[in-house]
DODREN-871222 format. One line per 5 residues: their letters; for each residue x, y, z of C-alpha. Coordinates in steps of 0.05 Angstrom, whole numbers. Each point is the difference from the previous one (the first is absolute). Layout:
! DODREN-871222
a) X,Y,Z ~ ...
! end
This chain:
! DODREN-871222
xxxxx) 0,0,0 ~ 57,47,16 ~ 31,-15,-67 ~ -65,16,-34 ~ -6,65,38
xxxxx) 68,26,-20 ~ -10,-23,-71 ~ -66,38,-8 ~ 14,63,38 ~ 53,50,20
xxxxx) 6,19,74 ~ 33,65,20 ~ 8,4,76 ~ 37,51,40 ~ 59,-26,40
xxxxx) -38,19,62 ~ -46,-59,-15 ~ 56,-48,17 ~ 5,29,70 ~ -76,-6,5
xxxxx) 2,-74,-19 ~ 54,-13,50 ~ -37,29,59 ~ -71,-22,-15 ~ -35,-66,-14
xxxxx) -51,10,-56 ~ -34,-58,-35 ~ -15,11,-75 ~ -65,-13,-38 ~ -2,-25,-72
xxxxx) -53,35,-41 ~ -26,-37,-62 ~ -48,26,-52 ~ -18,6,-74 ~ -6,57,-50
xxxxx) -57,-10,-50 ~ -35,37,-57 ~ -63,30,32 ~ -43,-16,-61 ~ 24,-69,-21
xxxxx) 33,-24,64 ~ 59,-23,-42 ~ 67,-1,38 ~ 47,58,-17 ~ 69,-29,-9
xxxxx) 56,50,14 ~ -43,50,38 ~ 41,35,53 ~ -18,22,70 ~ 36,59,31
xxxxx) 0,-18,74 ~ 11,53,53 ~ 9,-30,70 ~ 4,48,59 ~ 23,-25,68
xxxxx) -30,51,48 ~ 50,51,28 ~ 58,-37,-31 ~ 11,-13,-75 ~ -36,-2,-68
xxxxx) 17,-54,-50 ~ -15,5,-76 ~ -4,-65,-40 ~ -24,-22,-70 ~ -31,-68,-8
xxxxx) -20,-31,-67 ~ -56,-50,-14 ~ 12,-68,-32 ~ -36,-32,-59 ~ -60,-14,45
xxxxx) -3,72,24 ~ 24,-21,70 ~ 50,36,44 ~ 32,-10,69 ~ 25,52,48
xxxxx) 33,-8,69 ~ -15,56,49 ~ 20,19,71 ~ -48,-5,57 ~ -41,61,17
xxxxx) 19,39,-63 ~ -48,40,-44 ~ 1,-27,-72 ~ -23,34,-64 ~ -4,-39,-66
xxxxx) -4,41,-64 ~ -17,-50,-55 ~ 17,24,-70 ~ 0,-29,-70 ~ 6,32,-68
xxxxx) -68,20,-26 ~ -35,-6,67 ~ -18,48,56 ~ 40,-4,64 ~ -34,-34,59
xxxxx) 23,16,71 ~ -9,-51,57 ~ 19,15,72 ~ 7,-49,58 ~ 38,-11,65
xxxxx) 50,-55,15 ~ -7,-43,63 ~ 48,-35,46 ~ -29,-68,-12 ~ 51,-23,-51
xxxxx) -56,-29,-44 ~ -14,-3,-74 ~ -53,51,-15 ~ -43,-8,-62 ~ -30,66,-22
xxxxx) -57,12,-49 ~ 15,3,-74 ~ 24,69,-23 ~ -42,19,-61 ~ 26,50,-51
xxxxx) -48,38,-44 ~ 21,9,-74 ~ 21,70,-19 ~ 9,31,-69 ~ 55,45,29
xxxxx) 68,-32,5 ~ 31,7,69 ~ 59,49,0 ~ 28,-32,62 ~ 8,-65,-38
xxxxx) 25,32,-64 ~ 62,30,32 ~ 25,-66,29 ~ 43,-35,-52 ~ -25,-27,-67
xxxxx) -74,2,-13 ~ -38,-62,-19 ~ -23,-2,-71 ~ -65,-33,20 ~ -38,-27,60
xxxxx) -61,-44,9 ~ -67,25,22 ~ -42,-64,1 ~ -3,-25,-72 ~ 23,68,-26
xxxxx) 71,17,-18 ~ 14,74,13 ~ 59,30,-37 ~ 36,60,29 ~ 22,48,-56
xxxxx) 51,32,47 ~ 39,-66,3 ~ 14,2,-75 ~ 54,44,-31 ~ -39,46,-46
xxxxx) 26,57,-43 ~ -30,69,2 ~ -56,1,-52 ~ -11,-76,-2 ~ -70,-22,-16
xxxxx) -43,-54,30 ~ 21,-51,-53 ~ 73,9,22 ~ -19,-19,71 ~ -45,-59,-19
xxxxx) 55,-31,-43 ~ 43,-4,62 ~ -52,-35,44 ~ 17,-72,19 ~ -46,-49,-35
xxxxx) -18,48,-57 ~ 22,-17,-70 ~ -16,27,-70 ~ -13,-50,-56 ~ -22,22,-69
xxxxx) -18,69,27 ~ -45,-28,56 ~ 12,9,74 ~ 0,-66,38 ~ -1,-13,75
xxxxx) 31,-68,16 ~ -17,-22,-71 ~ -73,25,2 ~ -27,60,-39 ~ -5,64,41
xxxxx) -54,53,6 ~ 21,69,22 ~ -47,37,48 ~ 5,69,33 ~ -23,11,71
xxxxx) -40,-65,-5 ~ -36,22,-64 ~ 6,-17,-73 ~ 43,49,-38 ~ -16,37,-64
xxxxx) 60,-32,-34 ~ 53,-45,30 ~ 50,21,-53 ~ -11,75,11 ~ 5,-7,76
xxxxx) 64,-42,-5 ~ 37,47,-47 ~ -24,68,27 ~ -7,-5,75 ~ 64,22,37
xxxxx) 26,-46,55 ~ -2,59,47 ~ -76,-4,0 ~ -2,-74,22 ~ -9,-16,73
xxxxx) 3,-75,-9 ~ -17,-57,-48 ~ -40,-59,24 ~ -1,-68,-35 ~ -60,-45,14
xxxxx) -50,-46,-31 ~ -64,38,-14 ~ -67,-34,2 ~ -46,6,-59 ~ -60,46,6
xxxxx) -45,-61,2 ~ 39,-30,58 ~ -2,66,37 ~ -75,4,-7 ~ -16,-73,15
xxxxx) 57,-21,45 ~ 9,-63,-42 ~ 68,-12,-31 ~ -8,-5,-76 ~ 72,-10,-22
xxxxx) 5,65,-37 ~ 48,36,46 ~ 49,50,-28 ~ 71,15,21 ~ 1,75,17
xxxxx) 53,53,11 ~ -37,55,38 ~ 36,67,0 ~ -15,46,59 ~ 7,73,-19
xxxxx) 25,48,53 ~ -50,53,23 ~ 2,64,-42 ~ 26,-32,-64 ~ -68,-12,-32
xxxxx) -35,47,-49 ~ 67,23,-29 ~ 33,-3,-68 ~ 58,-47,-12 ~ 41,-12,-62
xxxxx) 56,31,-41 ~ 18,44,-59 ~ 60,-25,-40 ~ 40,19,-61 ~ 60,-39,-29
xxxxx) 50,13,-54 ~ 45,-53,-32 ~ 69,6,-32 ~ -30,-42,-57 ~ -46,59,-17
xxxxx) -60,-34,32 ~ -46,32,52 ~ -57,-13,48 ~ -48,40,43 ~ -54,-24,47
xxxxx) -52,24,50 ~ -27,-51,48 ~ -49,22,55 ~ -48,-31,48 ~ -46,31,51
xxxxx) -2,-49,58 ~ -70,-2,30 ~ -49,-49,31 ~ -59,32,-37 ~ 23,40,-61
xxxxx) 68,-22,-28 ~ 24,30,-66 ~ 53,-26,-48 ~ 36,42,-53 ~ 54,-26,-46
xxxxx) 37,26,-61 ~ 61,-26,-37 ~ 37,24,-62 ~ 67,-25,-23 ~ 46,-35,-48
xxxxx) 35,-48,48 ~ 4,-74,19 ~ -63,5,42 ~ -70,-18,-24 ~ -65,9,37
xxxxx) -51,-52,-23 ~ -59,18,44 ~ -15,47,58 ~ -68,0,33 ~ -27,8,71
xxxxx) 6,-75,9 ~ 60,-22,-41 ~ 67,21,-26 ~ 44,-36,-51 ~ 65,18,-33
xxxxx) 68,-24,-22 ~ 70,29,-4 ~ 69,-19,-23 ~ -13,-9,-75 ~ 9,47,-58
xxxxx) -23,72,5 ~ -76,8,-5 ~ -31,65,-22 ~ -63,9,40 ~ -52,51,21
xxxxx) -52,-23,49 ~ -43,23,57 ~ -57,-23,45 ~ -45,27,54 ~ -40,-38,52
xxxxx) -49,16,56 ~ -34,-42,53 ~ -55,18,48 ~ -13,-44,61 ~ -56,6,51
xxxxx) -31,-41,55 ~ -76,-9,2 ~ -40,19,62 ~ -9,-74,16 ~ 52,-49,24
xxxxx) 42,-30,-56 ~ 67,-36,-4 ~ 32,45,-53 ~ -8,69,-32 ~ -39,11,-64
xxxxx) 40,33,-54 ~ 2,24,-73 ~ 64,3,-42 ~ 12,31,-68 ~ 65,1,-40
xxxxx) 14,28,-69 ~ 64,6,-40 ~ 37,2,-67 ~ 65,-33,-22 ~ 41,11,-63
xxxxx) 63,-42,-12 ~ 53,-8,-54 ~ 47,-57,15 ~ 59,-28,-41 ~ 29,-68,17
xxxxx) 56,-44,-27 ~ 13,-73,19 ~ 37,-62,-23 ~ -14,-74,8 ~ 38,-65,-10
xxxxx) -42,-64,-4 ~ 30,-70,-3 ~ -50,-53,-20 ~ 19,-71,20 ~ 0,-54,-54
xxxxx) 2,-75,14 ~ 69,-31,-7 ~ 36,62,-23 ~ 19,71,20 ~ -56,51,2
xxxxx) -17,53,-51 ~ 11,73,20 ~ -42,61,-18 ~ 27,69,14 ~ -45,61,-4
xxxxx) 3,75,10 ~ -64,40,11 ~ -15,74,1 ~ -68,30,15 ~ -34,67,11
xxxxx) -65,4,37 ~ -48,60,1 ~ -59,-5,49 ~ -55,43,29 ~ -46,-21,57
xxxxx) -57,37,35 ~ -30,-40,58 ~ -59,18,45 ~ -12,-41,63 ~ -56,2,51
xxxxx) -12,-41,63 ~ -49,4,58 ~ -14,-37,64 ~ -69,15,29 ~ -29,-22,67
xxxxx) -73,-8,-21 ~ -21,-20,70 ~ 33,-29,62 ~ -5,-68,-33 ~ 11,13,-74
xxxxx) 56,29,-43 ~ 9,15,-74 ~ 67,3,-35 ~ 4,30,-70 ~ 57,9,-49
xxxxx) 0,29,-70 ~ 54,13,-52 ~ 2,34,-67 ~ 62,7,-43 ~ 23,23,-68
xxxxx) 67,-22,-30 ~ 35,13,-65 ~ 68,-26,-20 ~ 50,-12,-56 ~ 59,-47,0
xxxxx) 56,-8,-51 ~ 48,-59,1 ~ 62,-20,-37 ~ 33,-69,9 ~ 61,-33,-30
xxxxx) 8,-74,9 ~ 49,-55,-20 ~ -3,-75,12 ~ 60,-46,2 ~ 14,-74,5
xxxxx) 52,-12,54 ~ 50,-53,-23 ~ 53,-34,43 ~ 69,6,-30 ~ 60,-41,25
xxxxx) 22,-72,13 ~ -6,4,76 ~ 75,-3,12 ~ 19,72,-16 ~ -66,28,26
xxxxx) -69,10,-29 ~ -25,67,-26 ~ -67,21,-27 ~ -9,25,-71 ~ -61,42,-17
xxxxx) -28,-12,-70 ~ -52,52,-23 ~ -67,-29,-21 ~ -43,62,-9 ~ -2,75,13
xxxxx) -59,47,2 ~ -20,72,13 ~ -70,18,22 ~ -31,69,8 ~ -71,15,23
xxxxx) -46,57,19 ~ -64,-12,40 ~ -53,44,31 ~ -55,-12,51 ~ -60,40,24
xxxxx) -37,-27,61 ~ -60,19,43 ~ -19,-41,61 ~ -47,5,58 ~ -20,-43,60
xxxxx) -52,4,56 ~ 0,-45,61 ~ -48,-1,60 ~ 1,-42,63 ~ -59,1,49
xxxxx) 8,-34,68 ~ -52,-12,54 ~ 25,-25,68 ~ -42,-49,39 ~ 10,-15,74
xxxxx) 44,-60,-18 ~ 26,15,-70 ~ -15,39,-63 ~ -34,-1,-68 ~ 36,32,-59
xxxxx) -22,17,-71 ~ 48,25,-53 ~ -7,22,-73 ~ 50,26,-50 ~ 4,19,-73
xxxxx) 58,21,-44 ~ 9,21,-73 ~ 59,18,-43 ~ 4,21,-73 ~ 68,2,-35
xxxxx) 23,11,-71 ~ 69,-23,-23 ~ 36,10,-66 ~ 71,-6,-24 ~ 49,-19,-54
xxxxx) 66,-36,-4 ~ 57,-18,-47 ~ 44,-61,7 ~ 61,-19,-39 ~ 24,-72,5
xxxxx) 64,-32,-27 ~ 11,-76,1 ~ 73,-20,-6 ~ -11,-74,-11 ~ -42,11,-63
xxxxx) 31,67,-20 ~ -69,32,-5 ~ -32,62,29 ~ -70,28,7 ~ -35,65,19
xxxxx) -65,-3,38 ~ -44,63,6 ~ -62,-5,44 ~ -55,46,28 ~ -60,-14,43
xxxxx) -61,30,34 ~ -32,-33,60 ~ -60,26,40 ~ -7,-32,69 ~ -60,0,46
xxxxx) -5,-31,69 ~ -62,-5,44 ~ -4,-35,68 ~ -55,-4,52 ~ -5,-38,66
xxxxx) -48,-10,58 ~ 17,-31,67 ~ -38,-21,62 ~ 34,-18,65 ~ -22,-27,68
xxxxx) 38,-6,66 ~ -26,-30,65 ~ 33,-14,66 ~ -25,-63,33 ~ 42,11,63
xxxxx) 51,50,24 ~ 53,-46,-31 ~ -33,-20,-65 ~ -17,43,-61 ~ -26,-26,-67
xxxxx) 3,38,-66 ~ -34,-15,-66 ~ 2,41,-64 ~ -31,-8,-69 ~ 24,39,-60
xxxxx) -25,3,-72 ~ 40,38,-52 ~ -1,13,-75 ~ 60,22,-41 ~ -1,20,-74
xxxxx) 61,16,-43 ~ 0,20,-74 ~ 58,12,-47 ~ -3,10,-75 ~ 71,4,-28
xxxxx) 6,16,-74 ~ 72,-11,-24 ~ 31,19,-67 ~ 65,-24,-30 ~ 30,43,-56
xxxxx) -67,38,-2 ~ -37,-65,-15 ~ -47,-31,51 ~ 35,-55,39 ~ -56,-50,7
xxxxx) 43,-50,37 ~ 13,47,58 ~ -61,45,0 ~ -49,-26,52 ~ -63,15,38
xxxxx) -4,-26,71 ~ -59,3,47 ~ 6,-31,69 ~ -56,-11,50 ~ 8,-29,69
xxxxx) -53,-16,52 ~ 25,-16,70 ~ -36,-26,61 ~ 40,-10,64 ~ -16,-25,70
xxxxx) 50,16,55 ~ -6,-25,71 ~ 46,3,60 ~ -4,-7,75 ~ 41,32,56
xxxxx) 8,-44,61 ~ 37,28,61 ~ 21,-49,54 ~ 37,40,53 ~ 67,14,-32
xxxxx) -14,-38,-64 ~ -39,26,-60 ~ -21,-44,-58 ~ -27,27,-65 ~ -22,-52,-51
xxxxx) -24,29,-66 ~ -29,-27,-65 ~ -15,32,-67 ~ -39,-33,-56 ~ 0,37,-67
xxxxx) -40,-16,-63 ~ 23,36,-63 ~ -35,-3,-67 ~ 43,31,-54 ~ -13,12,-73
xxxxx) 46,29,-54 ~ -25,19,-69 ~ 64,1,-41 ~ 9,15,-74 ~ 68,0,-33
xxxxx) 11,-15,-74 ~ -34,-67,-15 ~ -9,-13,75 ~ -69,19,24 ~ -17,-35,64
xxxxx) -39,7,65 ~ 38,-32,57 ~ -36,-16,66 ~ 20,-32,65 ~ -28,-10,69
xxxxx) 46,-3,59 ~ -10,-20,72 ~ 59,24,43 ~ 15,-16,73 ~ 41,41,48
xxxxx) 1,-28,72 ~ 47,27,53 ~ 14,-5,74 ~ 34,53,43 ~ 23,-11,72
xxxxx) 25,52,49 ~ 29,-17,68 ~ 12,60,45 ~ 50,-32,47 ~ 7,61,44
xxxxx) 8,75,-4 ~ 32,17,-67 ~ 17,-73,-14 ~ -42,-35,-53 ~ 1,-58,-49
xxxxx) -40,5,-65 ~ -10,-55,-51 ~ -38,-4,-66 ~ -17,-55,-49 ~ -36,15,-66
xxxxx) -18,-32,-66 ~ -12,40,-63 ~ -21,-13,-72 ~ 16,46,-58 ~ -21,-5,-73
xxxxx) 31,24,-65 ~ -31,56,-39 ~ -54,-30,-45 ~ 32,33,-61 ~ 63,-41,12
xxxxx) -42,-62,-7 ~ -21,16,-71 ~ 40,-27,-59 ~ 21,65,-33 ~ 66,27,-27
xxxxx) 28,71,9 ~ 59,16,-46 ~ 1,76,5 ~ 72,-9,23 ~ 32,-49,-50
xxxxx) 57,-15,48 ~ -48,-18,57 ~ -64,-34,-22 ~ -52,-18,52 ~ -49,-58,-1
xxxxx) -59,-17,44 ~ -8,-69,33 ~ -69,-32,9 ~ 31,-51,48 ~ 16,48,58
xxxxx) -26,-21,68 ~ -7,29,70 ~ 61,14,43 ~ -5,-20,73 ~ 44,23,58
xxxxx) 6,-23,72 ~ 31,51,48 ~ 21,-4,73 ~ 35,51,45 ~ 18,7,74
xxxxx) 26,63,34 ~ 23,12,72 ~ 8,71,28 ~ 27,22,68 ~ 16,68,29
xxxxx) 37,13,65 ~ 8,67,34 ~ 68,-17,29 ~ 49,21,-54 ~ -59,22,-43
xxxxx) 2,-67,-36 ~ -44,-23,-58 ~ 7,-71,-25 ~ -35,-34,-58 ~ 5,-67,-35
xxxxx) -42,-23,-59 ~ -3,-62,-44 ~ -42,-11,-62 ~ -12,-53,-52 ~ -38,-5,-66
xxxxx) -14,-56,-49 ~ -27,14,-70 ~ -36,-49,-45 ~ -5,10,-76 ~ 30,70,-3
xxxxx) -5,36,-66 ~ 66,13,-36 ~ 19,24,-70 ~ 28,-52,-48 ~ 44,28,-55
xxxxx) 14,-29,-70 ~ 63,26,-33 ~ 10,7,-75 ~ 74,-9,-14 ~ -7,32,-69
xxxxx) -33,65,21 ~ 19,3,73 ~ -73,13,17 ~ -41,-31,55 ~ -70,-29,4
xxxxx) -31,3,70 ~ -57,-37,32 ~ -25,-4,71 ~ -2,-71,29 ~ -9,-35,66
xxxxx) 67,-25,25 ~ 22,-43,58 ~ -14,28,69 ~ 53,25,48 ~ 8,19,72
xxxxx) 34,52,42 ~ 21,10,73 ~ 23,61,37 ~ 24,21,69 ~ 16,68,31
xxxxx) 30,21,66 ~ 0,73,22 ~ 29,31,63 ~ 3,72,23 ~ 26,26,67
xxxxx) 37,55,36 ~ 71,-23,15 ~ 21,62,38 ~ -24,70,16 ~ 10,25,-71
xxxxx) 11,-63,-40 ~ -55,-37,-37 ~ 7,-69,-32 ~ -44,-28,-56 ~ 6,-64,-38
xxxxx) -45,-39,-49 ~ 21,-68,-25 ~ -42,-37,-52 ~ 5,-61,-45 ~ -46,-20,-57
xxxxx) 2,-66,-38 ~ -38,-13,-64 ~ -9,-59,-47 ~ -35,13,-66 ~ -4,-29,-71
xxxxx) 1,29,-69 ~ -3,-29,-70 ~ 64,15,-37 ~ -7,38,-66 ~ -17,-47,-57
xxxxx) 43,7,-62 ~ -33,2,-69 ~ -51,-56,-4 ~ 26,-39,59 ~ -50,-48,32
xxxxx) -2,-22,72 ~ 9,43,61 ~ 66,11,36 ~ -12,20,72 ~ 52,39,39
xxxxx) -4,0,76 ~ 27,62,33 ~ 19,-2,74 ~ 16,68,29 ~ 23,27,67
xxxxx) 2,72,23 ~ 36,16,65 ~ -4,72,24 ~ 26,34,62 ~ -7,74,17
xxxxx) 38,26,60 ~ -7,70,26 ~ 35,40,54 ~ -23,69,19 ~ 38,46,47
xxxxx) -30,67,19 ~ 21,54,48 ~ -17,74,5 ~ 40,25,-60 ~ 20,-64,-36
xxxxx) -40,-55,-33 ~ 34,-59,-34 ~ -37,-58,-32 ~ 29,-60,-36 ~ -40,-53,-37
xxxxx) 32,-62,-30 ~ -39,-45,-47 ~ 22,-67,-28 ~ -38,-38,-54 ~ 19,-68,-27
xxxxx) -44,-29,-56 ~ 14,-71,-24 ~ -33,-33,-60 ~ 7,-74,-19 ~ -32,-35,-59
xxxxx) -17,-71,-19 ~ 17,13,-73 ~ 74,-15,-11 ~ 8,57,-49 ~ -17,50,54
xxxxx) 55,14,50 ~ -8,16,73 ~ -1,75,10 ~ 20,39,63 ~ -14,74,7
xxxxx) 32,38,58 ~ -19,70,20 ~ 29,38,59 ~ -12,72,19 ~ 20,47,56
xxxxx) -40,64,8 ~ 24,51,50 ~ -27,67,21 ~ 39,49,44 ~ -35,63,22
xxxxx) 30,55,43 ~ -35,62,28 ~ 37,64,16 ~ -49,53,23 ~ -40,17,-64
xxxxx) 45,-41,-45 ~ -10,-74,-17 ~ 53,-41,-37 ~ -19,-67,-31 ~ 43,-52,-33
xxxxx) -33,-60,-33 ~ 50,-52,-27 ~ -24,-65,-31 ~ 40,-60,-21 ~ -26,-56,-45
xxxxx) 31,-66,-21 ~ -36,-41,-54 ~ 21,-67,-30 ~ -31,-56,-43 ~ -37,40,-53
xxxxx) 3,-13,-74 ~ 11,72,-19 ~ 70,25,16 ~ -29,68,17 ~ -38,-31,58
xxxxx) 61,-35,31 ~ 33,58,34 ~ 25,33,63 ~ -32,68,9 ~ 14,56,49
xxxxx) -56,52,-2 ~ 9,63,40 ~ -54,51,16 ~ 7,62,44 ~ -41,58,26
xxxxx) 9,65,38 ~ -59,39,27 ~ -10,65,37 ~ -63,21,38 ~ -22,71,13
xxxxx) -63,40,15 ~ -10,-37,66 ~ 16,-66,-35 ~ -60,6,-46 ~ 42,14,-62
xxxxx) 56,-44,-25 ~ 51,1,-56 ~ 25,-68,-22 ~ 60,-13,-45 ~ 1,-74,-20
xxxxx) 42,-42,-46 ~ -22,-68,-26 ~ 49,-52,-26 ~ 62,43,5 ~ 43,-54,-33
xxxxx) -49,-15,-57 ~ -5,-74,16 ~ -74,-12,14 ~ -38,-53,-41 ~ -70,-28,-4
xxxxx) -2,-73,-20 ~ -48,-59,14 ~ -1,-75,-13 ~ -55,-53,-5 ~ 13,-75,-8
xxxxx) -52,-54,-15 ~ 5,-73,-22 ~ -3,23,-73 ~ 31,69,-4 ~ 52,45,32
xxxxx) -14,75,-8 ~ 45,58,19 ~ -21,72,-11 ~ 17,71,17 ~ -27,70,-10
xxxxx) 25,70,-7 ~ -7,47,58 ~ 25,68,23 ~ 61,-2,45 ~ 67,34,10
xxxxx) -27,70,13 ~ -5,53,54 ~ -61,38,24 ~ -14,63,39 ~ -66,0,37
xxxxx) -37,54,38 ~ -53,-27,47 ~ -48,37,45 ~ -41,-41,50 ~ -68,18,26
xxxxx) 15,-18,72 ~ -57,21,44 ~ 20,6,73 ~ -41,-18,60 ~ -54,52,14
! end
């Protein structure tokens, strides 16, 4: 017990106390207790108690005692003393308990000390050593923004990207592998993207991560399995109803430019969004509305002028409801001119010999104009019914010009094997192709969802309708030279193609809770989809009957979905089943082919999901599902498309359904000590009758004939281990290790009129490890990320050799602050081996740098930046299947310097 006492606390006693102990006989009491969350009664691990013990008329002793993982603490006191416990924990209000020691020498059990949650972080805690990045409040993880090293002017997205357990995949935020919803002060936000990119970190009090119940579960108290992972941002008082955003202008040494205004009025009731962008730079805005934002950067310079404005009005009815009613309207316009250049190298595997190789170079120029109008509304019609409406109308116009040069070779082995073997490339054909196409499109959609909540469930009705009308036209010229036959040909084509699309759907759903632990859902949907295309094609100004076609597709769908949510203490089971009937019809006319193809399909999709919440922030989640997918009906019609004489496409009436069986298991665990986040996941998939493309090669022309066909099934397995923790006061460790195995089949390219299929089995392995170390102090921030990738490909076909691709990269960032100056150095090192193209096997050292100066009370900033100082940056990619190996690259703007002026709309606390 004495060892425990000195381990948990620090005792400072005046020397006079020694004299006191030598002259008096005082028996000590041992005081035991617990510190708990007042709302959830969860133990607070690491809470500390500041103990003041006063021996009357003699001495006062100050001690700090910490609680263990069960929230328990022990304290030894002197008889007759007056004792004060001040229990404190980050994010909670202080609770003071007073008592008096006795002379009995007993163990005294005191009542639990309950701490009330507080939105205000305790300054007394913040000044003592390193802050915890998060703590537990029941099933909620509360992140403390003050524990993360943030730069002046950082936005909410910069903070969220640093939170343990948060990842970004394909532009989506995930929390322990689950999709995230962003909320503000417990309410839905006008736009997650706008809030993430505009809100300054200074305005954030804390960020809570928790699992939010669905509205139906909140109303009925019955778990329905539709919970959402939420990051709830608490805004500090005084920061609402203010404008946030920035005004920015950039000049490039490459004579490019960019200017942008991005503003948002943050409000619970009347938020406003304004956005404008003009420029000729490697940045492209695809869409910008109240609810979404999409863009890309890093390519060639894009000349663009665009703007959008959005408004939302929210209100709460005079009766009790779960959420506000609101109306949202966004309008905008977008004009873009975009050039692009790319290259591609494709090796096509042949049975028993070396592959053919096709090299191509493409240049394109795209001109596009878009004018979207979006409306959405959520209306509380009564305390028990809601209506959700969305509508969209859009107009688009675009032109695209393309130019492509292509050459195909036969790769021949040269040598006797003793002095080495080299590859000789023998030309088979060359071609140049130029085209100009234009499109005009109008589209509109309306969708409504009416929900009525019953005492134990809900009834929903939904209807939607959409229509689009497009007109396409274009012309092209192709020049083809065939070396084997010493012939050449010129092919001039033009076409016009109106397109119309109509879809309508109606849906009825029913949910009912039989007990507090069992919820049943059923949903019926009927839908109709109509597509029409009439393509008239001319060759050398003469109608091309073989490739002109008229296609009319109709699809009727009826689908029944059912699922149940069963909660048994810490275990939740969610079995689900979907039965879909599809009736499809295609009226297809092409040359002598005039057919009406029909098919009826009955598709099954069962699944089972299991969640085991082991304890606070420790869970295990598994999923098993079966899926069936069908080929497009047009691919099942025996037609031939030879608009490209070097790549002729044929339909296949024998295509069948592809079936896939998937299974996954994921374990997540978070621990406040060391701010640790741990995750491990495994997954498996088996595919039956997948659809692949079978190629037929003509050795005289070098052209290919392609047809879709069901091939042998394959399987895949994957595993991932992630770990994130604080190693020291200012040092953060992150690591993600993953391995993926895959076995698949492809049919090797058939040469001339070869009969019989030659299967090639590909076994692949992809090992990836990403290690990150982040060190941050007041004026210095250093991060280092190391990534290793090893891809291994092995084939059953003897002509195909085992391939190994190695990629290693080190990306560092060093940032130093000196008053209003910030200096940034961003060196990257890349090592690549195993590619076919020599340009891709390289060692690269890419160096970026930046100097910035802030003024006007840090609202204005001048930034001088240099990208790729050594002119070494590249942009390559690779894709390997059982039948082809493709390597490609594109042009992009690099090796330049920029000067940027930025002024931030930084509203301060009122």
